C-alpha positions, 0 to 999 in steps of 0.5 A: 700315866693318867691321874684320876680325881677321886669321886666326890660322892653324893655330898659334892653338890651340897658342899659346893652349895654351902662353901661357895656362899661362905667363900663369897662372904669371906671375900666381902668381909676381907674387902670391908676390912681393907677399906676400914684399914685404909680409912684408919690410915687416913685418920691416923696419918700413918699406915696401920700394920696389916700383918696380924690382920692378914694372918687372921684372914688367911687362917679363916680362908683356909678353913673356908676352903676346907684346908687342914694344916699340919706343920713341921718346924717353925718359920724363922722369927728373923727377916728372911727370904722364904722360898717354897715349892709351888702347887696352887694359888692356895699356897698363898693363904696356907703360907700366909696363915703361918708365916708373916711375909710379903708375897711375890706373885705372878702378874696374872694374879693382880688381874683376878677380880677382887683377889688381885685388888686384895693382893695389891692392898696386902703389899704383894709384889708382882712379876711378869714372867718372861717380861725381863723384870727379874732385875727390877724385882730383885732390887725391890726384894733387896730393899724390902729385906734390907728394911727388915721385912720377910719376902715369900716367893716360889722359885720354881717359876710355875706350879707342879702337880705336887709330886716333885720339885721343879728346878729352882731359879736362883736369880731372885734368891740372890737378893738374900746374898745382897742383904746378908739375909737367910733363906728359909726353904718351905715344902708344901704337900697337899694330901688326900687319904695319905696320898698326893692330892690331885684336886689341889694342883692349879696347873695347865689351863685351869682357871681360878673360877673352875679350880675354886669350884673343884676345890669346894666340891671335894672333901677337905684336904690336908696340907703338910707344911715343913719349915726347914732350917734356914740356909746361909748364902755363902760368898761363893754361891752363884744363882745356880748353886743357890738354886740347887741348894734350895731344891735339895732342901725342899726335896727333904720334905718329900717321903720319896725322891720327889723328882720331876717326871721324865721328859715328854710327860707334858708338864711345863717347867720354867725352862720349857714354858709351853702349855702345862697340862694335867694328864688326861682325866676320865669323866666323872658324872658327879663332877663333869668339868674335871678334864684338863687334857 
């Protein structure tokens, strides 16, 4: 079944003309803040807590990107392993605006110009998919949790189009068991006119630059975030059992079943990490570079 992007209307070029410079100014402002904090660290001889600054920056970033947040439930105030379904790189500013936590991200993000540097300065932990680093990263997560920090990760291991939840991989989640830390499931949904948004998903051969332009071209989207009750890791929970428990909780944030499409639809999963593609999109003369087939 083909997915069609909505028409951006005649205001698409105007939105991009206004929003793109604002986004660049936002990045420059955040970069200046990071440099100022590092200088302050040197003067004080200690590291200044970045958490409140990061939350403010993420909230401003969501506004610049045209993301309207609606929230159900609350993030736990105790240290937790926060686990969310994954749709887009926009998930990071969305969740960062709502829940103070250190992120776990794929290694590719660390190589993005400026964004990668800012992510490293914010204390993001990076993992290389398929690189055999899961055990090492799990130990890092356990150390951070043991130190009283919250860690946010995306256990699906890749992004989806936001209409379902992929199987959750529980090995990294076991860091919560090692430190007796609760797991808080968080469901994210991007909506446009009440339906799943086809603009926000960052999937297939999308590039950061191309996706950013597409996002800024279209009217604002609504991001629905549901903080579910925390899960306690039971003594008998294996990685597989914990992954299934988490996925079941994430699915509760969907109005329907939220199941993945049948095999053969061309959607990548972590178990089959081949090229992931959004279904073929018809050309739109107002936004020519929208086909990701």
